[in-house]
Each structure stands twice: as C-alpha cells, then as structure tokens.
All heavy atoms as an XYZ file, in Angstrom:
739
protein
N      52.108     91.902    -31.817
C      52.548     93.231    -32.173
C      52.831     94.018    -30.888
O      52.083     93.949    -29.929
C      51.464     93.933    -32.982
C      51.784     95.394    -33.228
S      50.443     96.257    -34.034
C      51.244     96.636    -35.543
N      53.938     94.740    -30.895
C      54.365     95.517    -29.737
C      54.214     97.005    -30.031
O      54.492     97.459    -31.132
C      55.818     95.203    -29.394
C      56.002     93.793    -28.969
C      56.367     92.745    -29.741
C      55.800     93.274    -27.657
N      56.410     91.592    -28.995
C      56.067     91.894    -27.713
C      55.426     93.838    -26.445
C      55.971     91.068    -26.598
C      55.341     93.010    -25.339
C      55.607     91.650    -25.411
N      53.789     97.757    -29.011
C      53.576     99.203    -29.120
C      54.467     99.902    -28.096
O      54.443     99.555    -26.908
C      52.107     99.576    -28.819
C      51.143     98.756    -29.661
C      51.890    101.072    -28.970
C      51.132     99.074    -31.113
N      55.245    100.891    -28.546
C      56.073    101.681    -27.623
C      55.181    102.634    -26.842
O      54.338    103.322    -27.428
C      57.135    102.450    -28.396
N      55.359    102.678    -25.517
C      54.550    103.588    -24.697
C      55.361    104.761    -24.155
O      54.799    105.665    -23.550
C      53.843    102.853    -23.543
C      54.843    102.314    -22.528
C      52.948    101.750    -24.075
C      54.218    102.022    -21.176
N      56.679    104.758    -24.356
C      57.505    105.861    -23.888
C      58.982    105.534    -23.987
O      59.365    104.441    -24.384
N      59.797    106.523    -23.618
C      61.254    106.413    -23.736
C      61.899    106.637    -22.368
O      61.487    107.495    -21.596
C      61.752    107.474    -24.707
C      63.260    107.462    -24.930
C      63.689    108.493    -25.961
N      63.022    108.378    -27.231
C      63.330    107.496    -28.196
N      64.314    106.644    -28.003
N      62.674    107.473    -29.325
N      62.939    105.836    -22.101
C      63.710    106.011    -20.874
C      64.699    107.160    -21.055
O      65.367    107.260    -22.078
C      64.455    104.725    -20.502
C      63.539    103.658    -19.987
C      63.049    102.681    -20.832
C      63.146    103.657    -18.664
C      62.187    101.714    -20.361
C      62.277    102.686    -18.180
C      61.799    101.716    -19.041
N      64.776    108.003    -20.036
C      65.689    109.138    -20.058
C      67.000    108.796    -19.357
O      67.502    107.687    -19.464
N      67.489    109.759    -18.599
C      68.770    109.588    -17.908
C      68.578    108.904    -16.555
O      67.495    108.933    -15.992
C      69.405    110.960    -17.693
C      69.735    111.635    -18.990
C      70.419    112.962    -18.860
N      70.450    113.503    -17.518
C      70.813    114.716    -17.220
N      71.171    115.543    -18.161
N      70.843    115.139    -15.987
N      69.660    108.326    -16.028
C      69.588    107.779    -14.667
C      69.170    108.860    -13.682
O      69.473    110.043    -13.870
C      71.023    107.314    -14.395
C      71.598    107.048    -15.740
C      70.978    108.090    -16.638
N      68.470    108.453    -12.639
C      67.988    109.386    -11.626
C      68.532    108.942    -10.275
O      68.170    107.879     -9.779
C      66.456    109.396    -11.623
C      65.877    110.383    -10.681
N      65.765    111.708    -10.997
C      65.397    110.246     -9.428
C      65.214    112.351     -9.979
N      64.989    111.476     -9.017
N      69.408    109.725     -9.711
C      70.006    109.372     -8.423
C      71.082    108.301     -8.579
O      71.587    108.063     -9.669
N      71.402    107.649     -7.462
C      72.504    106.674     -7.461
C      72.046    105.249     -7.148
O      72.871    104.353     -7.024
C      73.612    107.098     -6.459
C      74.247    108.397     -6.884
C      73.058    107.180     -5.043
N      70.734    105.016     -7.033
C      70.232    103.698     -6.616
C      69.604    102.886     -7.748
O      68.803    101.990     -7.506
C      69.222    103.881     -5.495
C      69.875    104.430     -4.247
C      68.928    104.402     -3.075
N      69.598    104.853     -1.882
C      69.365    106.019     -1.309
N      68.473    106.836     -1.806
N      70.023    106.358     -0.226
N      69.939    103.193     -8.985
C      69.449    102.393    -10.100
C      68.091    102.790    -10.630
O      67.435    102.004    -11.304
N      67.647    104.008    -10.346
C      66.385    104.504    -10.895
C      66.659    105.253    -12.196
O      67.766    105.729    -12.424
C      65.683    105.444     -9.913
C      65.213    104.743     -8.658
C      64.514    105.696     -7.718
O      65.025    106.816     -7.496
O      63.454    105.326     -7.196
N      65.618    105.361    -13.030
C      65.764    106.044    -14.308
C      64.492    106.834    -14.612
O      63.381    106.400    -14.282
C      66.088    105.034    -15.444
C      66.464    105.757    -16.723
C      64.958    104.039    -15.643
C      67.120    104.881    -17.770
N      64.680    107.982    -15.210
C      63.553    108.828    -15.628
C      62.845    108.155    -16.799
O      63.484    107.564    -17.668
C      64.081    110.192    -16.053
C      63.074    111.123    -16.631
C      62.146    111.746    -15.646
N      62.887    112.435    -14.609
C      62.365    112.729    -13.432
N      61.130    112.412    -13.148
N      63.086    113.337    -12.527
N      61.515    108.224    -16.821
C      60.734    107.674    -17.930
C      59.817    108.749    -18.479
O      59.156    109.452    -17.729
C      59.914    106.460    -17.467
C      59.110    105.841    -18.567
C      59.741    105.173    -19.607
C      57.740    105.932    -18.577
C      59.009    104.616    -20.638
C      56.997    105.367    -19.600
C      57.635    104.711    -20.632
N      59.800    108.871    -19.803
C      58.973    109.865    -20.489
C      57.892    109.139    -21.288
O      58.122    108.704    -22.413
C      59.833    110.729    -21.408
C      60.919    111.436    -20.677
C      62.251    111.138    -20.696
C      60.785    112.559    -19.795
N      62.943    111.999    -19.877
C      62.072    112.879    -19.318
C      59.699    113.306    -19.354
C      62.300    113.927    -18.431
C      59.932    114.352    -18.472
C      61.215    114.652    -18.026
N      56.682    108.968    -20.688
C      55.614    108.272    -21.413
C      55.081    109.135    -22.558
O      55.025    110.356    -22.460
C      54.540    108.065    -20.345
C      54.792    109.119    -19.321
C      56.274    109.399    -19.355
N      54.711    108.481    -23.646
C      54.096    109.202    -24.763
C      52.703    109.686    -24.383
O      52.228    110.695    -24.896
C      54.026    108.316    -26.006
C      55.381    107.886    -26.513
C      55.558    106.623    -27.024
C      56.482    108.740    -26.467
C      56.801    106.206    -27.504
C      57.724    108.340    -26.936
C      57.872    107.071    -27.455
N      52.030    108.960    -23.478
C      50.722    109.345    -22.951
C      50.848    109.385    -21.432
O      50.956    108.341    -20.789
C      49.658    108.327    -23.378
C      48.310    108.579    -22.736
O      48.113    109.554    -22.017
N      47.372    107.675    -22.979
N      50.830    110.574    -20.819
C      51.013    110.668    -19.366
C      49.934    109.943    -18.560
O      50.143    109.631    -17.397
C      50.980    112.170    -19.075
C      50.868    112.864    -20.370
C      50.684    111.867    -21.454
N      48.798    109.635    -19.174
C      47.718    108.948    -18.477
C      47.722    107.440    -18.717
O      46.746    106.759    -18.428
C      46.362    109.516    -18.925
C      46.227    110.991    -18.574
O      46.723    111.394    -17.506
O      45.628    111.740    -19.360
N      48.830    106.912    -19.218
C      48.898    105.487    -19.539
C      48.602    104.620    -18.331
O      48.979    104.949    -17.207
C      50.263    105.113    -20.145
O      50.220    103.727    -20.511
C      51.403    105.338    -19.188
N      47.952    103.487    -18.569
C      47.605    102.534    -17.512
C      48.748    101.583    -17.178
O      48.667    100.807    -16.245
C      46.417    101.702    -17.962
C      46.756    100.826    -19.171
C      45.586    100.002    -19.653
O      44.469    100.165    -19.190
N      45.842     99.104    -20.571
N      49.837    101.634    -17.929
C      50.899    100.644    -17.792
C      51.964    100.992    -16.748
O      52.852    100.182    -16.505
C      51.584    100.410    -19.139
C      50.655     99.822    -20.160
C      50.203    100.577    -21.216
C      50.221     98.519    -20.036
C      49.339    100.044    -22.150
C      49.348     97.967    -20.968
C      48.900     98.736    -22.026
N      51.900    102.141    -16.143
C      52.924    102.547    -15.177
C      52.589    102.000    -13.790
O      51.989    102.665    -12.957
C      53.062    104.073    -15.143
C      53.479    104.725    -16.445
C      53.624    106.226    -16.259
C      54.752    104.127    -16.992
N      52.992    100.744    -13.573
C      52.746    100.100    -12.281
C      53.871     99.102    -11.987
O      54.459     98.520    -12.899
C      51.383     99.425    -12.268
C      51.208     98.394    -13.342
C      49.777     97.839    -13.370
N      49.644     96.887    -14.438
C      49.194     97.168    -15.663
N      48.821     98.395    -15.945
N      49.125     96.244    -16.584
N      54.144     98.913    -10.733
C      55.199     98.000    -10.331
C      54.770     96.545    -10.393
O      53.579     96.239    -10.415
N      55.753     95.655    -10.444
C      55.497     94.232    -10.421
C      55.312     93.584    -11.778
O      55.271     92.366    -11.874
N      55.183     94.367    -12.827
C      54.953     93.825    -14.163
C      56.248     93.540    -14.905
O      57.232     94.250    -14.734
C      54.137     94.810    -15.009
C      52.700     94.942    -14.545
O      52.258     94.119    -13.731
O      52.023     95.877    -15.004
N      56.222     92.518    -15.743
C      57.323     92.268    -16.676
C      57.069     93.138    -17.899
O      55.939     93.211    -18.390
C      57.360     90.800    -17.069
N      58.102     93.840    -18.343
C      57.960     94.737    -19.494
C      59.034     94.400    -20.523
O      60.002     93.699    -20.226
C      58.057     96.222    -19.081
C      59.448     96.544    -18.514
C      56.968     96.569    -18.076
C      59.709     98.012    -18.303
N      58.861     94.906    -21.723
C      59.811     94.709    -22.810
C      60.494     96.046    -23.104
O      59.814     97.073    -23.234
C      59.087     94.212    -24.065
C      58.321     92.925    -23.855
C      59.230     91.755    -23.570
O      60.285     91.602    -24.165
N      58.822     90.913    -22.638
N      61.808     96.022    -23.225
C      62.579     97.240    -23.485
C      63.503     96.993    -24.665
O      64.112     95.931    -24.775
C      63.406     97.650    -22.243
C      62.477     97.974    -21.080
C      64.308     98.840    -22.567
C      63.190     98.289    -19.784
N      63.615     97.984    -25.548
C      64.514     97.874    -26.684
C      64.445     99.091    -27.579
O      63.731    100.047    -27.306
N      65.192     99.034    -28.678
C      65.186    100.128    -29.656
C      64.064     99.964    -30.662
O      63.509    100.925    -31.144
C      66.521    100.184    -30.410
C      67.668    100.671    -29.587
C      68.907    100.793    -30.440
C      70.067    101.267    -29.586
N      71.287    101.416    -30.373
N      63.803     98.691    -31.006
C      62.771     98.379    -31.989
C      62.010     97.153    -31.517
O      62.466     96.395    -30.669
C      63.403     98.081    -33.353
C      64.063     99.258    -34.000
C      64.555     98.867    -35.364
N      65.420     97.683    -35.232
C      66.600     97.571    -35.774
N      67.065     98.518    -36.523
N      67.323     96.490    -35.603
N      60.884     96.950    -32.126
C      60.016     95.831    -31.777
C      60.707     94.481    -31.930
O      60.420     93.535    -31.206
C      58.775     95.911    -32.677
C      57.733     94.891    -32.403
C      56.522     95.058    -33.298
O      56.413     96.052    -34.022
O      55.691     94.148    -33.268
N      61.658     94.375    -32.844
C      62.304     93.092    -33.122
C      63.394     92.717    -32.117
O      63.827     91.577    -32.071
C      62.953     93.096    -34.521
C      62.004     93.385    -35.646
C      61.795     94.876    -35.875
O      62.702     95.675    -35.595
O      60.700     95.240    -36.312
N      63.885     93.665    -31.352
C      65.018     93.416    -30.455
C      64.667     93.811    -29.021
O      65.234     94.751    -28.479
C      66.243     94.199    -30.917
C      66.638     93.887    -32.321
N      67.267     92.724    -32.670
C      66.463     94.575    -33.466
C      67.487     92.711    -33.971
N      66.999     93.820    -34.481
N      63.758     93.071    -28.410
C      63.290     93.411    -27.078
C      63.883     92.484    -26.029
O      64.189     91.332    -26.292
C      61.764     93.323    -27.019
C      61.008     94.240    -27.985
C      59.516     94.020    -27.844
C      61.379     95.691    -27.759
N      64.022     93.041    -24.826
C      64.514     92.275    -23.692
C      63.550     92.500    -22.525
O      63.087     93.617    -22.304
C      65.916     92.736    -23.322
C      66.618     91.810    -22.384
C      68.106     92.137    -22.281
O      68.629     92.994    -22.972
N      68.781     91.431    -21.398
N      63.276     91.443    -21.776
C      62.319     91.538    -20.683
C      62.986     91.969    -19.379
O      64.074     91.493    -19.040
C      61.629     90.193    -20.482
C      60.520     90.248    -19.454
C      59.729     88.964    -19.401
O      58.880     88.759    -20.276
O      59.986     88.178    -18.470
N      62.312     92.867    -18.671
C      62.730     93.340    -17.347
C      61.494     93.371    -16.456
O      60.372     93.411    -16.939
C      63.312     94.761    -17.421
C      64.582     94.855    -18.224
C      64.550     95.120    -19.586
C      65.821     94.679    -17.619
C      65.720     95.212    -20.328
C      66.993     94.765    -18.358
C      66.930     95.034    -19.702
O      68.092     95.114    -20.430
N      61.715     93.396    -15.144
C      60.613     93.487    -14.184
C      60.686     94.837    -13.484
O      61.742     95.250    -13.003
C      60.675     92.340    -13.147
C      59.610     92.516    -12.078
C      60.518     91.003    -13.844
N      59.536     95.515    -13.433
C      59.439     96.813    -12.754
C      59.278     96.559    -11.259
O      58.327     95.917    -10.830
C      58.225     97.622    -13.279
C      58.100     98.928    -12.523
C      58.352     97.864    -14.773
N      60.229     97.055    -10.466
C      60.118     96.942     -9.006
C      59.131     97.974     -8.473
O      58.278     97.664     -7.655
C      61.475     97.147     -8.335
C      62.333     95.933     -8.333
C      63.593     96.124     -7.488
O      63.706     97.105     -6.709
O      64.488     95.276     -7.620
N      59.301     99.203     -8.920
C      58.402    100.270     -8.460
C      58.480    101.447     -9.424
O      59.450    101.608    -10.163
C      58.721    100.705     -7.042
C      60.026    101.440     -6.896
C      60.283    101.872     -5.445
N      61.605    102.444     -5.336
C      62.725    101.767     -5.152
N      62.683    100.460     -5.035
N      63.891    102.374     -5.075
N      57.456    102.258     -9.361
C      57.407    103.512    -10.118
C      56.917    104.586     -9.164
O      55.934    104.392     -8.444
C      56.467    103.425    -11.329
C      56.974    102.370    -12.308
C      56.344    104.775    -12.021
C      56.097    102.166    -13.517
N      57.618    105.690     -9.155
C      57.190    106.836     -8.353
C      57.215    108.062     -9.254
O      57.798    108.023    -10.341
C      58.079    107.027     -7.132
C      59.513    107.363     -7.456
C      60.342    107.509     -6.180
N      61.714    107.828     -6.482
C      62.183    109.060     -6.694
N      61.370    110.098     -6.650
N      63.459    109.264     -6.962
N      56.578    109.112     -8.822
C      56.569    110.342     -9.606
C      57.150    111.474     -8.791
O      56.991    111.519     -7.568
C      55.143    110.704    -10.017
O      54.658    109.785    -10.958
N      57.836    112.357     -9.484
C      58.274    113.600     -8.863
C      57.716    114.742     -9.719
O      56.849    114.512    -10.568
C      59.793    113.648     -8.682
C      60.569    113.623     -9.985
O      59.975    113.791    -11.065
O      61.803    113.460     -9.936
N      58.206    115.938     -9.531
C      57.676    117.097    -10.249
C      57.832    116.987    -11.769
O      57.042    117.554    -12.520
C      58.351    118.372     -9.748
N      58.825    116.242    -12.231
C      59.057    116.109    -13.676
C      58.327    114.928    -14.302
O      58.220    114.849    -15.513
C      60.551    115.982    -13.957
C      61.327    117.235    -13.668
C      62.776    117.062    -14.059
C      63.562    118.320    -13.792
N      64.970    118.157    -14.169
N      57.889    113.964    -13.496
C      57.199    112.807    -14.034
C      57.677    111.505    -13.420
O      58.310    111.496    -12.360
N      57.411    110.373    -14.099
C      57.725    109.056    -13.543
C      59.218    108.767    -13.442
O      60.008    109.134    -14.308
C      57.083    108.077    -14.531
C      56.156    108.882    -15.366
C      56.670    110.273    -15.353
N      59.568    108.056    -12.355
C      60.909    107.535    -12.132
C      60.739    106.040    -11.884
O      59.949    105.625    -11.040
C      61.588    108.216    -10.924
C      62.948    107.601    -10.657
C      61.694    109.719    -11.142
N      61.454    105.220    -12.656
C      61.266    103.771    -12.646
C      62.467    103.074    -12.015
O      63.615    103.439    -12.265
C      61.076    103.252    -14.095
C      60.925    101.743    -14.121
C      59.884    103.936    -14.755
N      62.182    102.052    -11.216
C      63.211    101.174    -10.645
C      62.956     99.778    -11.189
O      61.888     99.201    -10.982
C      63.128    101.182     -9.116
C      64.062    100.193     -8.438
C      65.505    100.632     -8.542
C      66.424     99.808     -7.685
N      66.994     98.659     -8.337
N      63.921     99.233    -11.928
C      63.816     97.895    -12.499
C      64.618     96.906    -11.659
O      65.676     97.246    -11.129
C      64.342     97.890    -13.937
C      63.606     98.788    -14.925
C      64.349     98.841    -16.252
C      62.182     98.311    -15.128
N      64.131     95.682    -11.563
C      64.830     94.628    -10.832
C      66.192     94.379    -11.469
O      66.321     94.365    -12.692
C      64.004     93.353    -10.842
N      67.208     94.220    -10.635
C      68.546     93.915    -11.119
C      69.431     95.122    -11.370
O      70.636     94.966    -11.559
N      68.866     96.299    -11.358
C      69.653     97.517    -11.548
C      69.899     98.135    -10.179
O      68.955     98.513     -9.493
C      68.918     98.518    -12.444
C      68.813     98.077    -13.870
C      67.735     97.340    -14.306
C      69.804     98.396    -14.778
C      67.630     96.924    -15.623
C      69.720     97.993    -16.097
C      68.624     97.250    -16.518
N      71.182     98.212     -9.788
C      71.488     98.661     -8.427
C      72.119    100.038     -8.353
O      72.159    100.639     -7.289
C      72.428     97.657     -7.738
O      73.620     97.528     -8.518
C      71.758     96.297     -7.601
N      72.654    100.536     -9.462
C      73.255    101.873     -9.430
C      73.087    102.551    -10.788
O      72.609    101.966    -11.742
C      74.730    101.822     -9.009
C      75.607    101.013     -9.948
O      75.371    101.030    -11.178
O      76.553    100.373     -9.465
N      73.513    103.801    -10.851
C      73.299    104.591    -12.066
C      74.086    104.054    -13.251
O      73.668    104.212    -14.389
C      73.547    106.073    -11.806
C      74.966    106.470    -11.545
C      75.114    107.968    -11.230
N      74.705    108.824    -12.314
C      73.654    109.640    -12.277
N      72.906    109.717    -11.201
N      73.347    110.380    -13.304
N      75.202    103.395    -13.019
C      75.963    102.825    -14.128
C      75.206    101.658    -14.775
O      75.227    101.506    -15.988
C      77.339    102.361    -13.659
C      78.231    103.527    -13.251
O      78.069    104.626    -13.825
O      79.078    103.343    -12.366
N      74.534    100.834    -13.954
C      73.724     99.733    -14.491
C      72.604    100.253    -15.381
O      72.406     99.797    -16.501
C      73.079     98.921    -13.354
C      74.061     98.105    -12.552
O      75.199     97.901    -13.017
O      73.680     97.673    -11.447
N      71.864    101.207    -14.868
C      70.662    101.690    -15.549
C      70.994    102.554    -16.775
O      70.177    102.695    -17.679
C      69.736    102.420    -14.541
C      70.207    103.806    -14.244
C      68.313    102.418    -15.020
N      72.188    103.075    -16.827
C      72.601    103.882    -17.981
C      72.485    103.088    -19.290
O      72.281    103.646    -20.359
C      74.031    104.384    -17.778
C      74.479    105.383    -18.810
C      75.841    105.986    -18.489
N      75.684    106.988    -17.441
C      76.380    107.007    -16.303
N      77.292    106.093    -16.058
N      76.189    107.950    -15.413
N      72.568    101.764    -19.222
C      72.500    100.903    -20.407
C      71.159    100.995    -21.133
O      71.086    100.686    -22.317
C      72.776     99.455    -20.015
N      70.084    101.414    -20.439
C      68.782    101.504    -21.105
C      68.369    102.933    -21.430
O      67.266    103.159    -21.937
C      67.675    100.780    -20.308
C      67.438    101.430    -18.964
C      67.989     99.298    -20.186
C      66.179    100.949    -18.275
N      69.241    103.893    -21.166
C      68.939    105.286    -21.519
C      68.666    105.388    -23.013
O      69.413    104.867    -23.828
C      70.119    106.206    -21.133
O      70.264    106.195    -19.708
C      69.880    107.634    -21.590
N      67.557    106.015    -23.358
C      67.180    106.207    -24.752
C      66.389    105.063    -25.361
O      65.884    105.186    -26.475
N      66.256    103.950    -24.631
C      65.486    102.822    -25.159
C      63.993    103.025    -24.893
O      63.592    103.854    -24.084
C      65.963    101.517    -24.535
C      67.411    101.127    -24.815
C      67.732     99.778    -24.179
C      67.686    101.101    -26.302
N      63.189    102.240    -25.588
C      61.736    102.347    -25.497
C      61.142    101.235    -24.638
O      61.648    100.115    -24.623
C      61.118    102.267    -26.901
C      61.560    103.340    -27.883
C      61.052    103.005    -29.282
C      61.075    104.705    -27.445
N      60.046    101.548    -23.971
C      59.255    100.576    -23.214
C      58.136    100.138    -24.143
O      57.368    100.962    -24.632
C      58.719    101.259    -21.984
C      57.755    100.494    -21.106
C      56.935     99.465    -21.447
C      57.496    100.759    -19.726
N      56.190     99.064    -20.376
C      56.511     99.848    -19.308
C      57.996    101.682    -18.812
C      56.026     99.839    -18.000
C      57.500    101.666    -17.527
C      56.539    100.749    -17.124
N      58.028     98.828    -24.381
C      57.009     98.279    -25.265
C      55.994     97.460    -24.480
O      56.350     96.765    -23.530
C      57.637     97.363    -26.324
C      58.404     98.088    -27.389
C      59.730     98.414    -27.206
C      57.798     98.425    -28.588
C      60.455     99.066    -28.190
C      58.506     99.080    -29.583
C      59.831     99.399    -29.386
N      54.747     97.539    -24.908
C      53.674     96.708    -24.368
C      53.008     95.974    -25.528
O      52.924     96.500    -26.637
C      52.621     97.561    -23.646
C      53.090     98.145    -22.340
C      53.229     97.118    -21.223
O      52.586     96.042    -21.293
O      53.985     97.385    -20.277
N      52.530     94.777    -25.242
C      51.829     93.995    -26.255
C      50.513     94.676    -26.619
O      49.788     95.139    -25.736
C      51.565     92.588    -25.736
C      51.134     91.652    -26.832
O      50.128     91.881    -27.503
N      51.893     90.590    -27.009
N      50.193     94.718    -27.893
C      48.968     95.372    -28.363
C      47.731     94.780    -27.701
O      46.757     95.481    -27.437
C      48.869     95.250    -29.888
C      47.575     95.762    -30.490
C      47.412     97.255    -30.205
N      46.148     97.754    -30.676
C      45.125     98.087    -29.872
N      45.218     97.954    -28.575
N      44.018     98.565    -30.375
N      47.762     93.502    -27.391
C      46.615     92.845    -26.762
C      46.329     93.369    -25.359
O      45.223     93.187    -24.842
C      46.834     91.330    -26.683
C      46.878     90.700    -28.063
O      46.341     91.288    -29.027
O      47.484     89.611    -28.191
N      47.293     94.006    -24.713
C      47.115     94.540    -23.361
C      46.371     95.871    -23.341
O      45.911     96.312    -22.289
C      48.468     94.705    -22.676
N      46.235     96.522    -24.495
C      45.558     97.812    -24.572
C      44.042     97.610    -24.584
O      43.549     96.625    -25.132
C      45.963     98.554    -25.849
C      47.334     99.145    -25.793
C      48.456     98.350    -26.018
C      47.527    100.484    -25.530
C      49.729     98.882    -25.990
C      48.785    101.030    -25.481
C      49.891    100.230    -25.708
N      43.307     98.575    -24.019
C      41.845     98.473    -24.112
C      41.392     98.684    -25.568
O      42.097     99.299    -26.348
C      41.357     99.632    -23.227
C      42.497    100.545    -23.077
C      43.739     99.749    -23.291
N      40.242     98.125    -25.886
C      39.728     98.259    -27.258
C      39.309     99.679    -27.561
O      38.950    100.438    -26.732
C      38.555     97.330    -27.460
C      39.009     95.881    -27.477
C      37.900     94.951    -27.886
O      36.965     95.389    -28.573
O      37.968     93.793    -27.503
C-alpha cells in the first residue's frame, strides 16, 4: 500500500528543481539519495531518485536525478510523492 506524502508544485529556477508541498511539514521522508514513487494515483507510479532537497523561506525544493532544466521537471508538476506504508513508523 502506498501513501501520498505531498504534492509537487511548480518548477523552481532553471536547473531542474521543483517546489514540494508536504502534507506534513515534519515528515521524515525529505532526504536525498532515496528512490521515491511519483504519480497521480497509487496504481500509476513511476520511480525517481532524489538527488538533494533544500529549503528556502517557502519550504522544500527538490532536485531529482535526470531532470536538468525547468522544462524537464514541469512534467511532474501537480503529481504526488508516494511512500510505502511499511516505511512509516508504527
């Protein structure tokens, strides 16, 4: 079972970063190096690797492997970040 932890916003800058709006700002899942699942629904997910996550005054900004400019990352605007239910603490 997959659980959505937040939604991707608009591209941020010109280097392939994207704004992320977590449903829980204190989530433990915002870290680089992890493979994550992205999609509209639990049934249609695609795996990506997080290169890095940084924060600015508005919140997290995510850089995914393989996305080099704002046109690339625009493809995931509005999609959800999913984590496996087993990864959550009890």
